[in-house]
Wavefront OBJ file of the C-alpha trace (Angstrom):
o trace
v 10.843 -2.757 1.092
v 7.553 -4.645 1.032
v 5.209 -5.143 -1.885
v 1.619 -3.983 -1.676
v -0.649 -7.016 -1.553
v -4.145 -5.782 -2.376
v -5.759 -9.197 -1.971
v -4.299 -9.639 1.513
v -5.547 -6.194 2.541
v -9.025 -6.892 1.194
v -9.128 -10.294 2.896
v -8.134 -8.729 6.194
v -10.803 -6.031 5.775
v -13.492 -8.649 5.098
v -12.396 -10.682 8.118
v -12.506 -7.612 10.332
v -15.939 -6.618 8.999
v -17.307 -10.107 9.639
v -15.890 -10.123 13.168
v -17.383 -6.691 13.824
v -20.811 -7.798 12.601
v -20.691 -10.839 14.875
v -19.531 -8.770 17.841
v -16.301 -10.717 18.266
v -13.648 -8.634 20.056
v -10.187 -8.661 18.480
v -7.677 -10.823 20.300
v -4.511 -9.323 21.676
v -2.494 -12.401 20.708
v -3.321 -11.971 17.026
v -2.332 -8.317 17.170
v 1.024 -9.198 18.744
v 1.871 -11.801 16.088
v 0.775 -9.952 12.952
v 1.081 -6.258 12.227
v -2.164 -4.337 12.397
v -4.002 -3.063 9.380
v -2.872 0.504 10.007
v 0.764 -0.552 10.271
v 0.538 -2.556 7.036
v -1.023 0.415 5.281
v 1.686 2.757 6.590
v 4.426 0.378 5.422
v 2.836 0.202 1.981
v 2.639 3.979 1.687
v 6.248 4.270 2.845
v 7.380 1.763 0.208
v 5.558 3.717 -2.515
v 7.244 6.887 -1.278
v 10.658 5.167 -1.381
v 10.065 4.086 -4.982
v 9.086 7.629 -5.943
v 12.172 9.065 -4.234
v 14.410 6.506 -5.993
v 12.824 7.465 -9.306
v 13.458 11.147 -8.596
v 17.070 10.463 -7.607
v 17.712 8.395 -10.743
v 16.165 11.078 -12.926
v 18.257 13.807 -11.305
v 21.442 11.746 -11.629
v 20.743 11.075 -15.315
v 19.982 14.738 -15.986
v 23.229 15.751 -14.270
v 25.150 13.460 -16.628
v 26.047 10.621 -14.256
v 27.610 7.912 -16.429
v 26.523 5.169 -13.975
v 22.811 5.805 -14.599
v 21.325 4.780 -17.925
v 18.098 5.950 -19.488
v 16.718 2.415 -19.150
v 17.299 2.483 -15.384
v 15.548 5.841 -15.114
v 12.555 4.624 -17.125
v 12.353 1.413 -15.094
v 12.440 3.354 -11.810
v 9.715 5.695 -13.056
v 7.550 2.779 -14.183
v 7.934 0.980 -10.837
v 6.964 4.139 -8.986
v 3.984 4.675 -11.286
v 2.673 1.128 -10.899
v 3.100 1.265 -7.116
v 1.244 4.586 -6.960
v -1.617 3.298 -9.126
v -1.883 0.234 -6.891
v -2.009 2.471 -3.825
v -4.813 4.502 -5.421
v -6.722 1.295 -6.140
v -6.358 0.188 -2.521
v -7.510 3.617 -1.359
v -10.580 3.398 -3.582
v -11.394 -0.074 -2.248
v -10.969 1.149 1.328
v -13.321 4.060 0.732
v -15.820 1.730 -0.916
v -15.623 -0.684 2.035
v -15.968 2.167 4.526
v -19.092 3.456 2.767
v -20.523 -0.059 2.720
v -19.895 -0.489 6.440
v -21.304 2.974 7.086
v -24.519 2.083 5.257
v -24.902 -1.211 7.135
v -27.975 -1.159 9.347
v -27.442 -2.256 12.896
l 1 2 3 4 5 6 7 8 9 10 11 12 13 14 15 16 17 18 19 20 21 22 23 24 25 26 27 28 29 30 31 32 33 34 35 36 37 38 39 40 41 42 43 44 45 46 47 48 49 50 51 52 53 54 55 56 57 58 59 60 61 62 63 64 65 66 67 68 69 70 71 72 73 74 75 76 77 78 79 80 81 82 83 84 85 86 87 88 89 90 91 92 93 94 95 96 97 98 99 100 101 102 103 104 105 106 107
């Protein structure tokens, strides 16, 4: 499970925007070595989903009376899922902001 790195995503977006403004085509070698932006975004969304599912499973187990799951574990799982989701929303907002900025750029 990978962590969401907002700064890395924003840096990659700025690099791509600069390259697009300069008319530099993306290199195939760079794409083969590093995962693309879309793939990184998909992995991040998947990791947030996994955290939410783990939180749901822990909650259900605690509610069913599983002695191996404590209230602290349930609260920690819920908090992790909440923080990951809020981070994902922040990234989404930044992406929309960047898209609007690129859209308003005069060519």
